[in-house]
PyMOL Python script that loads the backbone (N, CA, C, O; Angstrom):
from pymol import cmd

cmd.read_pdbstr("""\
ATOM      1  N   MET A   1       0.834  -1.182   0.000  1.00  0.00           N
ATOM      2  CA  MET A   1       0.000   0.000   0.000  1.00  0.00           C
ATOM      3  C   MET A   1       0.881   1.249   0.000  1.00  0.00           C
ATOM      4  O   MET A   1       1.896   1.309   0.694  1.00  0.00           O
ATOM      5  N   ILE A   2       0.489   2.210  -0.764  1.00  0.00           N
ATOM      6  CA  ILE A   2       1.176   3.503  -0.817  1.00  0.00           C
ATOM      7  C   ILE A   2       0.168   4.573  -0.435  1.00  0.00           C
ATOM      8  O   ILE A   2      -0.936   4.627  -0.977  1.00  0.00           O
ATOM      9  N   LYS A   3       0.561   5.423   0.503  1.00  0.00           N
ATOM     10  CA  LYS A   3      -0.306   6.528   0.908  1.00  0.00           C
ATOM     11  C   LYS A   3       0.530   7.804   0.972  1.00  0.00           C
ATOM     12  O   LYS A   3       1.556   7.866   1.650  1.00  0.00           O
ATOM     13  N   LEU A   4       0.064   8.811   0.251  1.00  0.00           N
ATOM     14  CA  LEU A   4       0.686  10.130   0.297  1.00  0.00           C
ATOM     15  C   LEU A   4      -0.307  11.105   0.900  1.00  0.00           C
ATOM     16  O   LEU A   4      -1.488  11.103   0.553  1.00  0.00           O
ATOM     17  N   GLU A   5       0.181  11.935   1.801  1.00  0.00           N
ATOM     18  CA  GLU A   5      -0.659  12.956   2.421  1.00  0.00           C
ATOM     19  C   GLU A   5       0.004  14.314   2.291  1.00  0.00           C
ATOM     20  O   GLU A   5       1.051  14.559   2.892  1.00  0.00           O
ATOM     21  N   ASN A   6      -0.595  15.190   1.515  1.00  0.00           N
ATOM     22  CA  ASN A   6      -0.169  16.580   1.382  1.00  0.00           C
ATOM     23  C   ASN A   6       1.331  16.716   1.057  1.00  0.00           C
ATOM     24  O   ASN A   6       2.039  17.498   1.691  1.00  0.00           O
ATOM     25  N   VAL A   7       1.799  15.955   0.072  1.00  0.00           N
ATOM     26  CA  VAL A   7       3.213  15.967  -0.299  1.00  0.00           C
ATOM     27  C   VAL A   7       3.540  17.225  -1.100  1.00  0.00           C
ATOM     28  O   VAL A   7       2.857  17.571  -2.064  1.00  0.00           O
ATOM     29  N   VAL A   8       4.594  17.888  -0.674  1.00  0.00           N
ATOM     30  CA  VAL A   8       5.067  19.118  -1.328  1.00  0.00           C
ATOM     31  C   VAL A   8       6.551  18.947  -1.626  1.00  0.00           C
ATOM     32  O   VAL A   8       7.300  18.434  -0.795  1.00  0.00           O
ATOM     33  N   LYS A   9       6.974  19.376  -2.812  1.00  0.00           N
ATOM     34  CA  LYS A   9       8.389  19.391  -3.169  1.00  0.00           C
ATOM     35  C   LYS A   9       8.711  20.757  -3.743  1.00  0.00           C
ATOM     36  O   LYS A   9       8.120  21.189  -4.732  1.00  0.00           O
ATOM     37  N   VAL A  10       9.653  21.426  -3.108  1.00  0.00           N
ATOM     38  CA  VAL A  10      10.088  22.752  -3.541  1.00  0.00           C
ATOM     39  C   VAL A  10      11.586  22.688  -3.816  1.00  0.00           C
ATOM     40  O   VAL A  10      12.363  22.252  -2.966  1.00  0.00           O
ATOM     41  N   TYR A  11      11.981  23.122  -4.998  1.00  0.00           N
ATOM     42  CA  TYR A  11      13.395  23.244  -5.338  1.00  0.00           C
ATOM     43  C   TYR A  11      13.775  24.699  -5.109  1.00  0.00           C
ATOM     44  O   TYR A  11      13.173  25.604  -5.686  1.00  0.00           O
ATOM     45  N   ALA A  12      14.779  24.922  -4.262  1.00  0.00           N
ATOM     46  CA  ALA A  12      15.206  26.288  -3.961  1.00  0.00           C
ATOM     47  C   ALA A  12      16.655  26.476  -4.394  1.00  0.00           C
ATOM     48  O   ALA A  12      17.537  25.704  -4.017  1.00  0.00           O
ATOM     49  N   THR A  13      16.885  27.518  -5.194  1.00  0.00           N
ATOM     50  CA  THR A  13      18.238  27.872  -5.603  1.00  0.00           C
ATOM     51  C   THR A  13      18.401  29.361  -5.383  1.00  0.00           C
ATOM     52  O   THR A  13      17.843  30.179  -6.115  1.00  0.00           O
ATOM     53  N   GLY A  14      19.164  29.697  -4.376  1.00  0.00           N
ATOM     54  CA  GLY A  14      19.352  31.111  -4.061  1.00  0.00           C
ATOM     55  C   GLY A  14      18.046  31.765  -3.661  1.00  0.00           C
ATOM     56  O   GLY A  14      17.389  31.330  -2.716  1.00  0.00           O
ATOM     57  N   GLU A  15      17.671  32.805  -4.376  1.00  0.00           N
ATOM     58  CA  GLU A  15      16.455  33.541  -4.062  1.00  0.00           C
ATOM     59  C   GLU A  15      15.219  32.984  -4.776  1.00  0.00           C
ATOM     60  O   GLU A  15      14.096  33.407  -4.499  1.00  0.00           O
ATOM     61  N   ILE A  16      15.426  32.045  -5.684  1.00  0.00           N
ATOM     62  CA  ILE A  16      14.323  31.524  -6.487  1.00  0.00           C
ATOM     63  C   ILE A  16      13.868  30.167  -5.950  1.00  0.00           C
ATOM     64  O   ILE A  16      14.687  29.286  -5.687  1.00  0.00           O
ATOM     65  N   SER A  17      12.555  30.011  -5.791  1.00  0.00           N
ATOM     66  CA  SER A  17      11.974  28.736  -5.368  1.00  0.00           C
ATOM     67  C   SER A  17      10.987  28.273  -6.430  1.00  0.00           C
ATOM     68  O   SER A  17      10.194  29.063  -6.943  1.00  0.00           O
ATOM     69  N   LEU A  18      11.043  26.975  -6.759  1.00  0.00           N
ATOM     70  CA  LEU A  18      10.137  26.386  -7.730  1.00  0.00           C
ATOM     71  C   LEU A  18       9.385  25.253  -7.054  1.00  0.00           C
ATOM     72  O   LEU A  18       9.995  24.290  -6.589  1.00  0.00           O
ATOM     73  N   THR A  19       8.074  25.360  -6.997  1.00  0.00           N
ATOM     74  CA  THR A  19       7.252  24.313  -6.402  1.00  0.00           C
ATOM     75  C   THR A  19       6.915  23.294  -7.480  1.00  0.00           C
ATOM     76  O   THR A  19       6.197  23.596  -8.433  1.00  0.00           O
ATOM     77  N   ALA A  20       7.454  22.061  -7.316  1.00  0.00           N
ATOM     78  CA  ALA A  20       7.228  21.003  -8.296  1.00  0.00           C
ATOM     79  C   ALA A  20       5.981  20.194  -7.957  1.00  0.00           C
ATOM     80  O   ALA A  20       5.247  19.776  -8.853  1.00  0.00           O
ATOM     81  N   LEU A  21       5.741  19.974  -6.674  1.00  0.00           N
ATOM     82  CA  LEU A  21       4.536  19.273  -6.209  1.00  0.00           C
ATOM     83  C   LEU A  21       3.881  20.114  -5.129  1.00  0.00           C
ATOM     84  O   LEU A  21       4.559  20.648  -4.251  1.00  0.00           O
ATOM     85  N   LYS A  22       2.576  20.230  -5.196  1.00  0.00           N
ATOM     86  CA  LYS A  22       1.870  21.112  -4.269  1.00  0.00           C
ATOM     87  C   LYS A  22       0.684  20.369  -3.657  1.00  0.00           C
ATOM     88  O   LYS A  22      -0.401  20.339  -4.239  1.00  0.00           O
ATOM     89  N   GLY A  23       0.890  19.769  -2.482  1.00  0.00           N
ATOM     90  CA  GLY A  23      -0.204  19.149  -1.741  1.00  0.00           C
ATOM     91  C   GLY A  23      -0.783  17.898  -2.371  1.00  0.00           C
ATOM     92  O   GLY A  23      -2.004  17.753  -2.438  1.00  0.00           O
ATOM     93  N   ILE A  24       0.067  16.987  -2.838  1.00  0.00           N
ATOM     94  CA  ILE A  24      -0.399  15.751  -3.473  1.00  0.00           C
ATOM     95  C   ILE A  24      -0.810  14.738  -2.403  1.00  0.00           C
ATOM     96  O   ILE A  24      -0.032  14.433  -1.499  1.00  0.00           O
ATOM     97  N   SER A  25      -2.026  14.224  -2.508  1.00  0.00           N
ATOM     98  CA  SER A  25      -2.523  13.174  -1.617  1.00  0.00           C
ATOM     99  C   SER A  25      -3.135  12.071  -2.459  1.00  0.00           C
ATOM    100  O   SER A  25      -3.887  12.344  -3.395  1.00  0.00           O
ATOM    101  N   MET A  26      -2.813  10.808  -2.126  1.00  0.00           N
ATOM    102  CA  MET A  26      -3.399   9.677  -2.836  1.00  0.00           C
ATOM    103  C   MET A  26      -3.166   8.393  -2.059  1.00  0.00           C
ATOM    104  O   MET A  26      -2.258   8.302  -1.233  1.00  0.00           O
ATOM    105  N   ASP A  27      -3.999   7.406  -2.339  1.00  0.00           N
ATOM    106  CA  ASP A  27      -3.880   6.067  -1.772  1.00  0.00           C
ATOM    107  C   ASP A  27      -3.838   5.076  -2.922  1.00  0.00           C
ATOM    108  O   ASP A  27      -4.675   5.123  -3.824  1.00  0.00           O
ATOM    109  N   ILE A  28      -2.861   4.179  -2.889  1.00  0.00           N
ATOM    110  CA  ILE A  28      -2.799   3.083  -3.850  1.00  0.00           C
ATOM    111  C   ILE A  28      -2.848   1.802  -3.035  1.00  0.00           C
ATOM    112  O   ILE A  28      -1.936   1.505  -2.263  1.00  0.00           O
ATOM    113  N   LYS A  29      -3.905   1.060  -3.215  1.00  0.00           N
ATOM    114  CA  LYS A  29      -4.122  -0.153  -2.436  1.00  0.00           C
ATOM    115  C   LYS A  29      -3.470  -1.359  -3.119  1.00  0.00           C
ATOM    116  O   LYS A  29      -3.240  -1.336  -4.328  1.00  0.00           O
ATOM    117  N   PRO A  30      -3.169  -2.420  -2.345  1.00  0.00           N
ATOM    118  CA  PRO A  30      -2.565  -3.620  -2.939  1.00  0.00           C
ATOM    119  C   PRO A  30      -3.405  -4.149  -4.101  1.00  0.00           C
ATOM    120  O   PRO A  30      -4.627  -4.254  -3.998  1.00  0.00           O
ATOM    121  N   GLY A  31      -2.739  -4.479  -5.203  1.00  0.00           N
ATOM    122  CA  GLY A  31      -3.410  -5.013  -6.374  1.00  0.00           C
ATOM    123  C   GLY A  31      -3.893  -3.974  -7.363  1.00  0.00           C
ATOM    124  O   GLY A  31      -4.303  -4.322  -8.470  1.00  0.00           O
ATOM    125  N   GLU A  32      -3.854  -2.710  -6.989  1.00  0.00           N
ATOM    126  CA  GLU A  32      -4.285  -1.649  -7.904  1.00  0.00           C
ATOM    127  C   GLU A  32      -3.173  -1.316  -8.889  1.00  0.00           C
ATOM    128  O   GLU A  32      -1.988  -1.394  -8.563  1.00  0.00           O
ATOM    129  N   PHE A  33      -3.572  -0.946 -10.090  1.00  0.00           N
ATOM    130  CA  PHE A  33      -2.653  -0.448 -11.099  1.00  0.00           C
ATOM    131  C   PHE A  33      -2.961   1.030 -11.306  1.00  0.00           C
ATOM    132  O   PHE A  33      -4.120   1.417 -11.457  1.00  0.00           O
ATOM    133  N   VAL A  34      -1.914   1.851 -11.311  1.00  0.00           N
ATOM    134  CA  VAL A  34      -2.086   3.304 -11.417  1.00  0.00           C
ATOM    135  C   VAL A  34      -1.138   3.831 -12.480  1.00  0.00           C
ATOM    136  O   VAL A  34      -0.006   3.363 -12.598  1.00  0.00           O
ATOM    137  N   SER A  35      -1.599   4.801 -13.250  1.00  0.00           N
ATOM    138  CA  SER A  35      -0.710   5.486 -14.181  1.00  0.00           C
ATOM    139  C   SER A  35      -0.620   6.950 -13.759  1.00  0.00           C
ATOM    140  O   SER A  35      -1.588   7.541 -13.280  1.00  0.00           O
ATOM    141  N   ILE A  36       0.556   7.507 -13.948  1.00  0.00           N
ATOM    142  CA  ILE A  36       0.792   8.922 -13.645  1.00  0.00           C
ATOM    143  C   ILE A  36       0.874   9.634 -14.992  1.00  0.00           C
ATOM    144  O   ILE A  36       1.796   9.394 -15.771  1.00  0.00           O
ATOM    145  N   MET A  37      -0.090  10.510 -15.261  1.00  0.00           N
ATOM    146  CA  MET A  37      -0.170  11.178 -16.559  1.00  0.00           C
ATOM    147  C   MET A  37      -0.284  12.686 -16.374  1.00  0.00           C
ATOM    148  O   MET A  37      -0.803  13.165 -15.366  1.00  0.00           O
ATOM    149  N   GLY A  38       0.203  13.415 -17.351  1.00  0.00           N
ATOM    150  CA  GLY A  38       0.073  14.861 -17.342  1.00  0.00           C
ATOM    151  C   GLY A  38       1.025  15.486 -18.338  1.00  0.00           C
ATOM    152  O   GLY A  38       1.871  14.800 -18.912  1.00  0.00           O
ATOM    153  N   PRO A  39       0.893  16.776 -18.543  1.00  0.00           N
ATOM    154  CA  PRO A  39       1.763  17.463 -19.508  1.00  0.00           C
ATOM    155  C   PRO A  39       3.195  17.582 -18.995  1.00  0.00           C
ATOM    156  O   PRO A  39       3.472  17.394 -17.811  1.00  0.00           O
ATOM    157  N   SER A  40       4.074  17.891 -19.901  1.00  0.00           N
ATOM    158  CA  SER A  40       5.480  18.092 -19.572  1.00  0.00           C
ATOM    159  C   SER A  40       5.618  19.173 -18.497  1.00  0.00           C
ATOM    160  O   SER A  40       4.993  20.231 -18.581  1.00  0.00           O
ATOM    161  N   GLY A  41       6.438  18.892 -17.495  1.00  0.00           N
ATOM    162  CA  GLY A  41       6.714  19.886 -16.462  1.00  0.00           C
ATOM    163  C   GLY A  41       5.723  19.916 -15.318  1.00  0.00           C
ATOM    164  O   GLY A  41       5.785  20.819 -14.483  1.00  0.00           O
ATOM    165  N   CYS A  42       4.804  18.953 -15.252  1.00  0.00           N
ATOM    166  CA  CYS A  42       3.775  19.002 -14.208  1.00  0.00           C
ATOM    167  C   CYS A  42       4.181  18.281 -12.916  1.00  0.00           C
ATOM    168  O   CYS A  42       3.445  18.340 -11.931  1.00  0.00           O
ATOM    169  N   GLY A  43       5.346  17.596 -12.899  1.00  0.00           N
ATOM    170  CA  GLY A  43       5.816  16.965 -11.669  1.00  0.00           C
ATOM    171  C   GLY A  43       5.766  15.450 -11.652  1.00  0.00           C
ATOM    172  O   GLY A  43       5.963  14.843 -10.599  1.00  0.00           O
ATOM    173  N   LYS A  44       5.507  14.822 -12.795  1.00  0.00           N
ATOM    174  CA  LYS A  44       5.421  13.349 -12.848  1.00  0.00           C
ATOM    175  C   LYS A  44       6.729  12.699 -12.406  1.00  0.00           C
ATOM    176  O   LYS A  44       6.712  11.810 -11.554  1.00  0.00           O
ATOM    177  N   SER A  45       7.846  13.118 -12.959  1.00  0.00           N
ATOM    178  CA  SER A  45       9.141  12.528 -12.613  1.00  0.00           C
ATOM    179  C   SER A  45       9.507  12.818 -11.165  1.00  0.00           C
ATOM    180  O   SER A  45      10.071  11.961 -10.484  1.00  0.00           O
ATOM    181  N   THR A  46       9.197  13.997 -10.698  1.00  0.00           N
ATOM    182  CA  THR A  46       9.452  14.337  -9.299  1.00  0.00           C
ATOM    183  C   THR A  46       8.670  13.414  -8.377  1.00  0.00           C
ATOM    184  O   THR A  46       9.212  12.917  -7.391  1.00  0.00           O
ATOM    185  N   LEU A  47       7.405  13.184  -8.689  1.00  0.00           N
ATOM    186  CA  LEU A  47       6.580  12.278  -7.890  1.00  0.00           C
ATOM    187  C   LEU A  47       7.137  10.860  -7.922  1.00  0.00           C
ATOM    188  O   LEU A  47       7.216  10.207  -6.881  1.00  0.00           O
ATOM    189  N   MET A  48       7.525  10.373  -9.101  1.00  0.00           N
ATOM    190  CA  MET A  48       8.074   9.023  -9.211  1.00  0.00           C
ATOM    191  C   MET A  48       9.393   8.888  -8.456  1.00  0.00           C
ATOM    192  O   MET A  48       9.657   7.844  -7.859  1.00  0.00           O
ATOM    193  N   ASN A  49      10.218   9.924  -8.474  1.00  0.00           N
ATOM    194  CA  ASN A  49      11.471   9.893  -7.717  1.00  0.00           C
ATOM    195  C   ASN A  49      11.220   9.839  -6.211  1.00  0.00           C
ATOM    196  O   ASN A  49      11.965   9.183  -5.483  1.00  0.00           O
ATOM    197  N   ILE A  50      10.196  10.509  -5.749  1.00  0.00           N
ATOM    198  CA  ILE A  50       9.836  10.447  -4.331  1.00  0.00           C
ATOM    199  C   ILE A  50       9.292   9.066  -3.994  1.00  0.00           C
ATOM    200  O   ILE A  50       9.668   8.490  -2.973  1.00  0.00           O
ATOM    201  N   LEU A  51       8.412   8.525  -4.834  1.00  0.00           N
ATOM    202  CA  LEU A  51       7.854   7.192  -4.598  1.00  0.00           C
ATOM    203  C   LEU A  51       8.945   6.126  -4.592  1.00  0.00           C
ATOM    204  O   LEU A  51       8.854   5.159  -3.835  1.00  0.00           O
ATOM    205  N   GLY A  52       9.971   6.285  -5.418  1.00  0.00           N
ATOM    206  CA  GLY A  52      11.074   5.330  -5.486  1.00  0.00           C
ATOM    207  C   GLY A  52      12.173   5.605  -4.479  1.00  0.00           C
ATOM    208  O   GLY A  52      13.215   4.949  -4.501  1.00  0.00           O
ATOM    209  N   CYS A  53      11.951   6.573  -3.593  1.00  0.00           N
ATOM    210  CA  CYS A  53      12.927   6.953  -2.553  1.00  0.00           C
ATOM    211  C   CYS A  53      14.253   7.437  -3.143  1.00  0.00           C
ATOM    212  O   CYS A  53      15.305   7.271  -2.525  1.00  0.00           O
ATOM    213  N   LEU A  54      14.207   8.027  -4.321  1.00  0.00           N
ATOM    214  CA  LEU A  54      15.388   8.609  -4.940  1.00  0.00           C
ATOM    215  C   LEU A  54      15.529  10.087  -4.604  1.00  0.00           C
ATOM    216  O   LEU A  54      16.599  10.671  -4.776  1.00  0.00           O
ATOM    217  N   ASP A  55      14.445  10.686  -4.124  1.00  0.00           N
ATOM    218  CA  ASP A  55      14.425  12.103  -3.761  1.00  0.00           C
ATOM    219  C   ASP A  55      13.572  12.246  -2.504  1.00  0.00           C
ATOM    220  O   ASP A  55      12.743  11.386  -2.207  1.00  0.00           O
ATOM    221  N   ARG A  56      13.780  13.323  -1.777  1.00  0.00           N
ATOM    222  CA  ARG A  56      13.016  13.573  -0.562  1.00  0.00           C
ATOM    223  C   ARG A  56      12.039  14.717  -0.790  1.00  0.00           C
ATOM    224  O   ARG A  56      12.336  15.684  -1.492  1.00  0.00           O
ATOM    225  N   MET A  57      10.880  14.584  -0.188  1.00  0.00           N
ATOM    226  CA  MET A  57       9.892  15.652  -0.302  1.00  0.00           C
ATOM    227  C   MET A  57      10.232  16.771   0.674  1.00  0.00           C
ATOM    228  O   MET A  57      10.944  16.559   1.655  1.00  0.00           O
ATOM    229  N   THR A  58       9.721  17.949   0.397  1.00  0.00           N
ATOM    230  CA  THR A  58       9.936  19.092   1.284  1.00  0.00           C
ATOM    231  C   THR A  58       9.059  18.973   2.522  1.00  0.00           C
ATOM    232  O   THR A  58       9.500  19.261   3.635  1.00  0.00           O
ATOM    233  N   SER A  59       7.818  18.548   2.325  1.00  0.00           N
ATOM    234  CA  SER A  59       6.909  18.318   3.452  1.00  0.00           C
ATOM    235  C   SER A  59       5.836  17.327   3.040  1.00  0.00           C
ATOM    236  O   SER A  59       5.664  17.033   1.857  1.00  0.00           O
ATOM    237  N   GLY A  60       5.122  16.819   4.023  1.00  0.00           N
ATOM    238  CA  GLY A  60       4.067  15.851   3.774  1.00  0.00           C
ATOM    239  C   GLY A  60       4.401  14.521   4.418  1.00  0.00           C
ATOM    240  O   GLY A  60       5.340  14.410   5.206  1.00  0.00           O
ATOM    241  N   LYS A  61       3.617  13.515   4.071  1.00  0.00           N
ATOM    242  CA  LYS A  61       3.775  12.193   4.665  1.00  0.00           C
ATOM    243  C   LYS A  61       3.693  11.131   3.571  1.00  0.00           C
ATOM    244  O   LYS A  61       2.830  11.192   2.696  1.00  0.00           O
ATOM    245  N   TYR A  62       4.605  10.156   3.632  1.00  0.00           N
ATOM    246  CA  TYR A  62       4.650   9.047   2.682  1.00  0.00           C
ATOM    247  C   TYR A  62       4.668   7.754   3.496  1.00  0.00           C
ATOM    248  O   TYR A  62       5.615   7.487   4.236  1.00  0.00           O
ATOM    249  N   ILE A  63       3.619   6.962   3.350  1.00  0.00           N
ATOM    250  CA  ILE A  63       3.500   5.676   4.052  1.00  0.00           C
ATOM    251  C   ILE A  63       3.607   4.567   3.001  1.00  0.00           C
ATOM    252  O   ILE A  63       2.835   4.543   2.042  1.00  0.00           O
ATOM    253  N   LEU A  64       4.548   3.666   3.178  1.00  0.00           N
ATOM    254  CA  LEU A  64       4.752   2.538   2.268  1.00  0.00           C
ATOM    255  C   LEU A  64       4.615   1.247   3.071  1.00  0.00           C
ATOM    256  O   LEU A  64       5.427   0.967   3.952  1.00  0.00           O
ATOM    257  N   ASN A  65       3.585   0.465   2.761  1.00  0.00           N
ATOM    258  CA  ASN A  65       3.302  -0.786   3.485  1.00  0.00           C
ATOM    259  C   ASN A  65       3.268  -0.595   4.994  1.00  0.00           C
ATOM    260  O   ASN A  65       3.799  -1.412   5.747  1.00  0.00           O
ATOM    261  N   GLY A  66       2.641   0.487   5.426  1.00  0.00           N
ATOM    262  CA  GLY A  66       2.478   0.767   6.844  1.00  0.00           C
ATOM    263  C   GLY A  66       3.665   1.421   7.520  1.00  0.00           C
ATOM    264  O   GLY A  66       3.611   1.705   8.717  1.00  0.00           O
ATOM    265  N   ARG A  67       4.735   1.665   6.782  1.00  0.00           N
ATOM    266  CA  ARG A  67       5.943   2.284   7.342  1.00  0.00           C
ATOM    267  C   ARG A  67       6.081   3.713   6.848  1.00  0.00           C
ATOM    268  O   ARG A  67       5.958   3.985   5.653  1.00  0.00           O
ATOM    269  N   ASP A  68       6.339   4.623   7.781  1.00  0.00           N
ATOM    270  CA  ASP A  68       6.503   6.040   7.433  1.00  0.00           C
ATOM    271  C   ASP A  68       7.860   6.242   6.772  1.00  0.00           C
ATOM    272  O   ASP A  68       8.896   6.122   7.425  1.00  0.00           O
ATOM    273  N   ILE A  69       7.854   6.548   5.480  1.00  0.00           N
ATOM    274  CA  ILE A  69       9.081   6.748   4.710  1.00  0.00           C
ATOM    275  C   ILE A  69       9.522   8.215   4.756  1.00  0.00           C
ATOM    276  O   ILE A  69      10.692   8.528   4.536  1.00  0.00           O
ATOM    277  N   SER A  70       8.575   9.103   5.042  1.00  0.00           N
ATOM    278  CA  SER A  70       8.895  10.529   5.023  1.00  0.00           C
ATOM    279  C   SER A  70       9.900  10.871   6.106  1.00  0.00           C
ATOM    280  O   SER A  70      10.291  12.030   6.242  1.00  0.00           O
TER     281      SER A  70
END
""", "prot")
cmd.dss("prot")
cmd.show_as("cartoon", "prot")
cmd.util.cbc("prot")
cmd.orient("prot")
């Protein structure tokens, strides 16, 4: 099971901040198939990197099989 609660990812470089994910919440239950779709630049890769534990979110909660990954 995957559960995201209010996940936010902000990239900050100097004085400029770019919000890649803004308050993403979702539940994926065992056996479900999900696709992540959207236009270029909408945060799909950022979300997948967080789900794969390749990147850390700025804030929010990520529960993977009952374990808090955030």
